[in-house]
C-alpha positions in Angstrom: -0.1 -0.3 0.1 1.5 3.3 -1.4 1.7 5.6 1.5 0.9 9.2 1.1 2.8 12.1 3.4 1.4 15.4 3.9 4.4 18.4 3.8 4.6 20.1 6.9 5.0 23.8 8.0 8.5 24.9 8.0 8.2 27.6 10.0 9.9 27.9 13.2 7.6 31.0 14.2 4.1 31.1 14.1 2.5 32.3 10.9 1.0 35.7 12.4 4.2 36.4 14.7 5.0 39.6 13.1 1.6 41.2 13.8 1.4 39.8 17.4 5.2 41.9 17.8 3.4 44.7 16.1 0.6 45.0 17.9 2.2 44.8 21.4 5.2 47.7 20.7 2.2 50.1 19.6 0.7 49.3 22.7 4.0 50.1 24.7 4.8 53.0 22.5 1.8 54.8 22.8 1.6 53.9 26.5 4.9 55.8 26.7 4.5 58.8 24.7 0.9 59.5 26.6 2.5 59.6 29.8 2.9 63.6 30.6 6.2 62.5 32.6 7.6 62.2 29.1 6.7 65.4 27.4 9.1 67.5 28.0 11.4 65.4 26.0 11.8 66.8 22.7 14.1 67.0 20.0 15.0 70.4 18.2 13.8 68.5 14.9 10.2 66.9 15.5 9.8 70.7 16.8 10.7 72.9 13.7 9.9 70.1 10.9 6.7 68.9 12.0 5.2 70.1 15.5 5.6 74.2 15.1 4.8 73.9 11.6 1.8 72.1 12.1 0.7 74.4 14.8 1.3 77.0 12.8 -1.3 75.7 10.0 -3.5 74.7 12.8 -4.1 78.1 14.8 -2.1 80.4 12.4 0.4 81.6 14.7 3.8 79.9 15.4 7.8 79.7 14.6 9.0 79.0 11.4 12.3 77.8 10.1 14.1 79.2 7.0 13.3 75.9 5.6 9.3 76.5 5.7 9.6 79.8 4.4 8.6 81.4 1.1 11.2 83.6 -0.9 11.2 87.1 0.6 10.0 90.2 -1.5 13.2 92.0 -1.6 11.5 95.3 -2.4 10.0 95.3 0.9 11.9 98.1 2.9 11.2 95.9 6.5 13.3 93.2 5.4 16.5 92.2 7.6 19.7 92.1 5.9 19.9 88.3 7.8 16.7 87.1 5.3 18.7 88.8 2.5 21.6 86.3 2.9 19.6 83.5 3.5 17.8 84.3 0.0 20.7 84.6 -1.9 21.9 81.3 -0.4 18.8 79.6 -1.3 17.7 78.8 2.3 14.0 79.0 1.6 11.4 76.4 0.8 13.3 73.7 1.0 10.7 71.4 2.7 6.8 70.3 1.6 4.1 71.3 3.9 2.5 67.8 3.2 3.6 65.7 6.7 2.6 68.8 8.7 -0.8 69.4 6.9 -1.3 65.5 8.0 -0.3 66.4 11.7 -2.3 69.7 11.8 -5.5 67.5 10.1 -5.4 64.3 12.3 -4.6 65.9 15.5 -3.2 63.6 18.5 0.2 64.4 16.8 2.2 62.0 19.0 -0.1 59.0 18.9 -0.6 59.2 15.3 3.5 59.5 14.5 4.1 56.5 17.0 1.5 53.9 15.1 2.5 55.2 11.7 6.3 54.5 12.4 5.6 51.5 14.7 4.6 50.3 10.6 8.5 49.9 10.2 7.7 46.4 11.8 5.5 45.3 9.3 7.7 46.8 6.4 10.6 45.4 7.3 8.9 41.8 7.4 7.7 42.3 4.3 10.9 43.5 3.2 13.2 40.8 4.4 10.6 38.0 3.2 10.5 39.4 0.0 14.4 39.8 -0.1 15.5 35.8 1.5 11.9 34.2 0.9 11.9 33.0 4.7 9.0 33.8 6.9 11.5 32.9 10.2 14.0 35.7 9.0 11.1 38.2 8.6 10.1 37.7 12.3 13.3 38.3 13.6 13.7 41.6 11.6 10.9 42.8 12.7 11.9 41.7 16.2 15.2 43.5 16.0 13.0 46.3 14.9 11.0 46.4 17.9 13.8 46.1 20.3 16.1 48.9 18.7 16.6 51.5 21.4 17.6 53.8 18.5 14.2 53.1 16.4 11.9 53.0 19.7 13.7 56.6 20.4 13.0 57.9 16.6 9.3 56.6 16.2 8.2 58.1 19.5 9.8 61.5 18.1 7.9 63.2 15.4 10.9 63.1 13.1 10.3 62.8 9.4 12.6 60.0 8.7 11.0 58.3 11.1 7.0 58.2 9.6 8.5 58.0 6.2 10.6 54.9 6.9 7.8 52.3 6.4 6.7 53.5 3.3 10.2 53.2 2.1 10.4 49.5 3.0 6.9 48.8 1.6 7.4 50.1 -1.6 10.8 48.6 -2.1 9.3 45.4 -0.7 6.5 45.4 -3.5 9.5 46.3 -6.3 11.4 43.1 -5.3 7.9 41.2 -5.3 6.6 42.2 -8.7 10.1 41.2 -10.0 10.8 38.0 -8.2 10.8 35.1 -11.3 7.7 33.5 -9.6 5.5 37.0 -10.0 6.8 37.8 -13.8 5.9 33.7 -14.5 2.7 34.6 -12.9 2.3 37.6 -14.8 2.6 36.0 -18.0 0.8 32.8 -17.8 -2.2 35.1 -16.4 -2.2 36.8 -20.0 -1.5 33.3 -21.9 -4.3 32.0 -19.8 -6.7 34.3 -20.7 -6.5 34.2 -24.4 -6.1 29.9 -24.4 -9.3 30.1 -22.2 -11.1 31.8 -25.2 -9.8 29.8 -27.9 -11.2 26.7 -25.3 -14.3 28.1 -25.1 -14.9 28.4 -28.5 -13.9 25.3 -29.8 -15.8 23.1 -26.8 -19.0 25.5 -27.8 -18.9 25.1 -31.5 -16.2 22.4 -32.7 -14.2 25.8 -33.7 -11.1 27.5 -32.2 -11.0 31.1 -32.6 -14.3 32.2 -34.1 -13.2 35.8 -34.5 -10.1 35.0 -36.5 -12.4 33.5 -39.6 -13.0 35.7 -42.9 -16.5 36.3 -44.5 -16.2 33.0 -46.4 -14.4 31.0 -43.8 -17.6 32.1 -41.3 -20.7 31.1 -43.1 -18.9 27.4 -43.1 -19.8 27.6 -39.4 -22.7 26.4 -37.7 -25.4 28.9 -37.3 -25.8 28.0 -33.6 -22.3 29.1 -33.6 -22.5 32.7 -34.9 -23.4 36.0 -32.4 -26.4 38.0 -33.1 -26.2 41.8 -33.6 -25.7 42.3 -30.8 -22.5 40.2 -30.4 -24.4 37.7 -28.3 -24.1 33.7 -28.6 -27.6 33.0 -29.2 -29.4 29.4 -28.2 -27.3 26.5 -28.6 -29.4 23.7 -30.8 -28.9 21.4 -28.4 -29.8 17.6 -29.1 -29.3 15.7 -25.7 -29.3 16.5 -21.9 -25.8 15.4 -22.3 -25.1 18.6 -24.5 -27.3 20.8 -22.2 -25.5 19.6 -18.6 -21.5 20.0 -21.0 -22.6 23.5 -22.4 -23.7 25.0 -18.9 -20.7 23.3 -17.4 -18.3 24.9 -20.0 -20.2 28.8 -20.1 -20.1 28.5 -16.3 -16.3 27.7 -16.4 -15.4 30.0 -18.6 -17.8 32.9 -16.5 -15.7 32.1 -13.4 -12.6 32.5 -15.4 -13.7 35.7 -16.9 -14.4 37.0 -13.8 -10.9 35.6 -11.8 -8.8 37.3 -14.6 -11.0 40.4 -14.1 -10.1 40.5 -10.6 -7.0 39.6 -10.6 -6.3 42.3 -13.5 -7.7 44.6 -11.5 -5.5 44.4 -8.4 -2.4 44.6 -11.1 -3.6 47.8 -12.1 -4.3 49.0 -8.6 -1.4 47.9 -6.3 1.1 49.5 -9.1 -0.5 52.8 -9.1 -1.0 53.0 -5.3 2.7 52.2 -5.1 4.6 54.7 -7.3 1.9 57.3 -5.7 3.1 56.6 -2.3 6.6 56.3 -3.9 6.2 59.9 -5.7 4.7 61.2 -1.9 7.7 60.0 -0.2 10.2 61.4 -2.8 8.9 64.5 -2.7 8.9 65.3 0.6 12.8 63.8 1.1 14.5 63.8 -2.2 17.4 61.8 -0.2 15.3 58.7 -0.1 16.0 57.9 -3.8 19.4 56.8 -2.6 17.9 54.1 -0.5 15.5 52.5 -2.7 17.8 52.7 -6.0 20.8 51.3 -3.6 18.4 48.0 -3.0 17.0 48.5 -6.4 20.7 48.6 -8.2 22.2 45.3 -6.2 18.8 43.2 -6.2 17.1 43.3 -9.5 18.7 43.2 -13.1 18.2 45.8 -16.2 15.5 43.2 -17.8 13.5 42.7 -14.9 13.2 46.6 -14.0 12.0 47.0 -17.5 9.6 44.3 -17.2 7.7 45.7 -13.6 7.7 49.3 -14.8 4.6 49.4 -16.4 2.7 52.5 -17.2 0.8 52.3 -13.8 4.0 53.6 -12.1 4.2 56.6 -14.0 0.4 57.4 -13.3 0.6 57.3 -9.6 4.1 58.9 -9.6 3.1 61.9 -11.7 -0.3 62.2 -9.8 1.8 62.4 -6.1 4.4 65.0 -7.6 1.3 67.0 -9.1 -0.2 66.8 -5.6 3.1 67.8 -4.4 3.3 70.8 -6.9 0.0 72.3 -5.8 0.6 71.7 -2.3 4.0 74.1 -2.6 2.0 76.5 -4.9 -0.9 76.9 -2.3 1.6 77.0 1.0 4.3 79.5 -0.8 2.0 81.6 -2.6 4.3 81.1 -5.8 6.1 78.8 -8.2 8.1 76.2 -5.6 9.5 73.3 -6.1 10.6 72.2 -2.6 12.7 69.1 -3.5 14.4 71.1 -6.1 15.1 73.7 -3.8 16.6 70.7 -1.2 18.7 69.8 -4.3 19.9 72.9 -5.0 20.9 73.9 -1.4 22.5 70.6 -0.1 23.8 68.6 -3.3 24.3 71.3 -6.2 25.7 74.5 -4.3 27.2 72.3 -1.3 26.4 74.8 1.1 25.1 72.7 3.6 28.4 71.3 3.8 30.1 74.7 4.2 27.2 76.1 7.0 26.8 72.6 9.0 30.0 70.6 8.1 30.6 67.4 6.9 31.5 63.9 8.6 34.3 62.1 6.8 33.0 59.7 3.6 33.7 56.2 5.7 32.1 57.9 8.8 29.3 55.2 9.2 31.7 52.4 7.9 34.4 53.1 10.8 31.6 53.6 13.0 30.0 50.2 12.2 33.7 48.1 11.7 36.2 50.0 14.2 33.9 51.4 17.1 31.2 49.0 17.7 33.4 46.2 16.1 32.6 43.4 18.7 28.6 44.1 17.8 29.0 43.4 14.5 30.9 40.1 14.8 28.5 38.6 17.0 26.0 39.8 14.5 27.2 37.9 11.7 28.0 35.4 13.6 24.1 35.0 14.9 22.9 35.6 11.0 25.1 32.6 9.8 23.7 30.5 12.4 20.2 31.3 12.6 20.6 30.5 8.4 22.5 27.1 8.6 19.6 26.1 11.6 16.8 27.1 9.1 18.6 25.2 6.2 18.8 21.9 8.3 14.9 22.4 9.8 13.4 23.0 6.3 15.4 20.0 4.9 14.0 17.8 7.7 10.8 18.0 6.2 8.9 15.6 3.3 8.1 17.4 0.0 
């Protein structure tokens, strides 16, 4: 007697472990931010980049740094020398008002920011599983995000970087998922199956293949029951037996089910890239330097051939829509035609004024801090990662596929 073995789950952690980590982390972080004893701990950037700007948007008064000021009128007799100097240096209109305006509409700023920034746990889980294809590695990455002291501090303070970080990793994960061989094969198969199902339906229904490809002379030879009426609908079939009726009904139902399934999948493949590229456009408009993170990951994980395949027109639609919203918001906020990302690039990259005014670290600053100053933790992390990968491989190989 032949014995059948059913494949067992090869996961070390339960299926919804990352959701449990996310919920517990949000609860602890919200409890921290609503505690009045912690209200006095503020970072300067969260005041000048979000809180104070949102306050001025909501109540009409407050302090705004030069990053959120419109270009001054040089003909104004009351303009100060310092303001003129800032204008000539390009120190104006460097940031978009999108995030402060979101804060002004939502309210409960600390709780809202903490909830959004905690989504980094889920986005890192999705990114890791798309990158390595391992649920356990994703759960461990989510756990590290939840336990990181630096991420906990940044997530409980209204900083722009911590607010945008979950969306950055969600975007990268979506691109990696769409560029995976499995997804590319699925998209190609869905297109082929749609055409094959139409031909299969025609052949089973009428005994011919691809009715639409016949010319007038050939079409006259097709039985009348296979032709369509003036409304392009199939007429009632000339059925000769009960078996023919059951067979035709079954074929029609299968065809309708296939059409509905393909249609829903097609709409999903259309809406998802539009939404993903829309979020990408907003993130890039608010923080242009996020492009460096996204492009660096894509450059080392996706080849050019796959990138051309996944960059469908729907990505362009969402991205253009997001940029249009950003341009309109800048025009309304600053009162003139201002492109805040371009202003930011000119000040920080083009003219190199940022490094002259605020200083610059050595090129290998972060590498040196990681490898030399914190070399013990770096080695322990590598050892832990290699050990866990080996355990996962051995654990998966013990299951019968």
